[in-house]
Structure formats: structure tokens, C-alpha cells
C-alpha positions as semicolon CSV with decimal commas, in nm:
position;residue;x (nm);y (nm);z (nm)
1;M;5,261;9,010;13,102
2;I;5,473;8,699;13,080
3;E;5,218;8,417;13,058
4;Q;5,367;8,211;13,345
5;L;5,341;8,513;13,579
6;R;4,962;8,483;13,571
7;D;5,000;8,182;13,802
8;W;5,194;8,403;14,046
9;Q;4,933;8,681;14,062
10;N;4,809;8,607;14,417
11;F;5,165;8,561;14,543
12;Y;5,278;8,901;14,416
13;L;4,958;9,066;14,533
14;L;5,039;8,941;14,883
15;I;5,407;9,041;14,855
16;G;5,314;9,387;14,730
17;T;5,058;9,446;15,005
18;A;5,296;9,328;15,278
19;S;5,589;9,532;15,151
20;A;5,378;9,848;15,108
21;T;5,256;9,813;15,466
22;L;5,612;9,761;15,590
23;V;5,737;10,067;15,399
24;G;5,474;10,275;15,582
25;L;5,569;10,124;15,917
26;M;5,934;10,208;15,852
27;F;5,837;10,574;15,811
28;I;5,660;10,563;16,146
29;A;5,946;10,384;16,320
30;I;6,204;10,627;16,182
31;S;6,005;10,932;16,285
32;L;5,941;10,800;16,637
33;G;6,296;10,675;16,687
34;G;6,487;10,995;16,619
35;T;6,395;11,198;16,927
36;R;6,749;11,287;17,038
37;R;6,973;11,523;16,842
38;P;7,319;11,379;16,777
39;T;7,627;11,571;16,880
40;A;7,870;11,698;16,615
41;D;8,109;11,413;16,702
42;E;7,837;11,153;16,646
43;W;7,706;11,294;16,319
44;S;7,941;11,119;16,071
45;T;7,902;10,781;16,242
46;I;7,524;10,819;16,246
47;Q;7,521;10,904;15,875
48;L;7,730;10,594;15,798
49;A;7,506;10,381;16,021
50;Y;7,193;10,504;15,844
51;S;7,353;10,425;15,507
52;A;7,460;10,079;15,620
53;F;7,159;9,972;15,828
54;L;6,848;10,187;15,800
55;S;6,843;10,275;15,430
56;P;6,906;9,919;15,307
57;T;6,633;9,783;15,535
58;Y;6,388;10,033;15,387
59;I;6,511;9,956;15,035
60;H;6,452;9,580;15,083
61;F;6,081;9,654;15,132
62;V;6,078;9,890;14,835
63;Y;6,239;9,628;14,609
64;A;5,975;9,372;14,707
65;L;5,702;9,630;14,643
66;V;5,840;9,741;14,305
67;T;5,892;9,379;14,199
68;A;5,529;9,300;14,285
69;V;5,413;9,600;14,082
70;V;5,637;9,540;13,781
71;V;5,526;9,178;13,732
72;F;5,173;9,309;13,663
73;V;5,277;9,542;13,379
74;P;5,069;9,408;13,088
75;T;5,330;9,481;12,820
76;L;5,616;9,327;13,016
77;N;5,837;9,088;12,822
78;E;6,126;8,863;12,926
79;T;6,395;9,085;12,780
80;V;6,291;9,407;12,953
81;F;6,215;9,233;13,282
82;G;6,541;9,035;13,264
83;V;6,746;9,351;13,204
84;L;6,570;9,530;13,493
85;L;6,642;9,240;13,728
86;V;7,007;9,214;13,621
87;L;7,057;9,588;13,674
88;A;6,877;9,579;14,010
89;G;7,082;9,280;14,122
90;L;7,417;9,424;14,018
91;G;7,346;9,769;14,158
92;S;7,222;9,634;14,489
93;I;7,510;9,393;14,533
94;G;7,742;9,686;14,466
95;Y;7,564;9,897;14,728
96;I;7,583;9,621;14,991
97;L;7,952;9,563;14,915
98;R;8,019;9,938;14,941
99;Q;7,869;9,937;15,293
100;L;8,057;9,621;15,397
101;P;8,371;9,794;15,537
102;F;8,159;9,998;15,782
103;V;7,951;9,693;15,880
104;R;8,267;9,484;15,933
105;E;8,418;9,764;16,144
106;R;8,104;9,769;16,362
107;F;8,143;9,391;16,400
108;R;8,512;9,426;16,485
109;V;8,450;9,681;16,762
110;G;8,167;9,473;16,906
111;S;7,866;9,683;16,798
112;L;7,734;9,393;16,589
113;D;7,730;9,021;16,649
114;R;7,763;8,745;16,389
115;S;7,390;8,722;16,328
116;D;7,375;9,097;16,259
117;L;7,664;9,065;16,019
118;A;7,480;8,787;15,835
119;W;7,142;8,964;15,828
120;Y;7,274;9,305;15,724
121;S;7,524;9,180;15,464
122;L;7,495;8,813;15,366
123;M;7,116;8,775;15,339
124;P;7,068;9,087;15,125
125;C;7,352;8,974;14,898
126;I;7,183;8,635;14,856
127;S;6,857;8,810;14,768
128;Y;7,022;9,032;14,509
129;V;7,218;8,740;14,362
130;L;6,878;8,573;14,319
131;Y;6,755;8,888;14,139
132;L;7,058;8,861;13,912
133;D;6,992;8,489;13,857
134;A;6,625;8,554;13,777
135;G;6,721;8,827;13,531
136;I;6,971;8,602;13,355
137;G;6,711;8,324;13,343
138;L;6,455;8,555;13,184
139;L;6,710;8,679;12,931
140;R;6,792;8,318;12,844
141;A;6,418;8,247;12,803
142;A;6,391;8,549;12,573
143;A;6,678;8,407;12,368
144;G;6,493;8,078;12,322
145;A;6,563;7,865;12,628
146;Q;6,295;7,606;12,704
147;S;6,169;7,725;13,043
148;R;6,172;8,031;13,263
149;G;6,031;7,850;13,570
150;H;6,360;7,857;13,759
151;A;6,391;8,231;13,705
152;L;6,043;8,291;13,845
153;D;6,120;8,070;14,147
154;A;6,442;8,263;14,209
155;L;6,255;8,594;14,190
156;A;5,987;8,473;14,432
157;T;6,253;8,346;14,674
158;A;6,437;8,679;14,653
159;S;6,117;8,872;14,724
160;V;6,033;8,664;15,031
161;L;6,391;8,677;15,155
162;L;6,397;9,056;15,119
163;I;6,081;9,089;15,327
164;V;6,207;8,848;15,594
165;T;6,544;9,025;15,603
166;G;6,377;9,365;15,618
167;V;6,143;9,262;15,901
168;R;6,428;9,112;16,103
169;N;6,652;9,415;16,050
170;A;6,374;9,666;16,118
171;W;6,300;9,489;16,445
172;D;6,670;9,492;16,532
173;L;6,690;9,867;16,463
174;V;6,382;9,945;16,672
175;V;6,510;9,740;16,965
176;F;6,853;9,904;16,933
177;Q;6,700;10,253;16,941
178;M;6,482;10,162;17,238
179;M;6,773;10,017;17,435
180;R;6,987;10,321;17,355
181;A;6,711;10,557;17,475
182;L;6,670;10,357;17,799
183;Q;7,044;10,368;17,862
184;E;7,057;10,744;17,801
185;D;6,763;10,793;18,042
186;R;6,943;10,591;18,307
187;E;7,266;10,789;18,256
188;E;7,079;11,120;18,290
189;R;6,923;11,010;18,620
190;E;7,257;10,903;18,770
């Protein structure tokens, strides 16, 4: 384990526990929320919505969990960890950018407001840029740079931001599903 990560042990233990709990709660929320079968016309939009909103929210928790686990690998060195973080950052930024046209379209038609646009696109991108920054910092430390403290701070900030973003977005999804179910109930009664 990178020697400076020993000081972060309690932090990552807390992050890992919280993210593991939230992953489990996402499973429960998803299974309870999908009570109505979509029509054939709705199916493609629902698949895009799951890819743009539900899957990334779940993945934010998984990233925080995996990060918390990986920092405790006893044979971990700066080079391997730096490469993993760079790859995770680049891949995740690419995924968020790939979903951006659908998210922007939802904003344009009024399905999302500005805060949703920020929380589903901007905040995750900031988190994954911090992953990228932490990875580059660790690679620089492996190449002989004086300190890796900034990289570890960036990684910690990214982990917290992913959990906060995930919690906010999960709450938004649950409220959206509840409001949709209430509206459908009301329409059936009328």
C-alpha cells in the first residue's frame, strides 16, 4: 500500500461502507420502482433514460466502493494505481459525454431542469476529472515527483462527490418514479 494511504484508512473505510450500503439500496429502489410495464412506444426512451440516469447513478456508488477497496491492496504502487485512475477517469468521462445528447434533449423538452442537468452531467464529469487528476498525480509521484498529497486529496474529493451526486440523483429518480405512479393512478381513476 502507498505509505501515505495509511493515513486515509478510516476515511476509505467509511466511504466503502457508505457506498456498499447505497449500492444495496439502489437494488431495492430499482426493484420496487419498476411495477408498471412500459408500452412498445416507450421502450426505447426508457432504455435511453436508464442508460443516462439510472445506470450512472448506480455506477457512482460502485466507483466509490471499488476505490475504497483498491486503496487497501497491500501490493498497490503509484504506477498501477495511477494507471487505473487515469483509465477510470477517461472511460467515465467518455461515458458521461456519450449520454450528454440524450440528457440535453430531455432538458430541451422540459423533462429536466438546470439543476438536473448539472447533477446528471456536470458533477459526475468533475468527479471523473478528479480521478484523472489523481491518476496523473500518482504517475508523476512514481516518476520521482516530490509529493503525492494533491493526488490523494483529489481522489478523496472525487469519492465524496460521487457519493453526494449518487445520493442526490437516486433521490431524484425515486421521487420521479413516485410522482409518475401517482399521476398514472389519478389518470386511471378519471
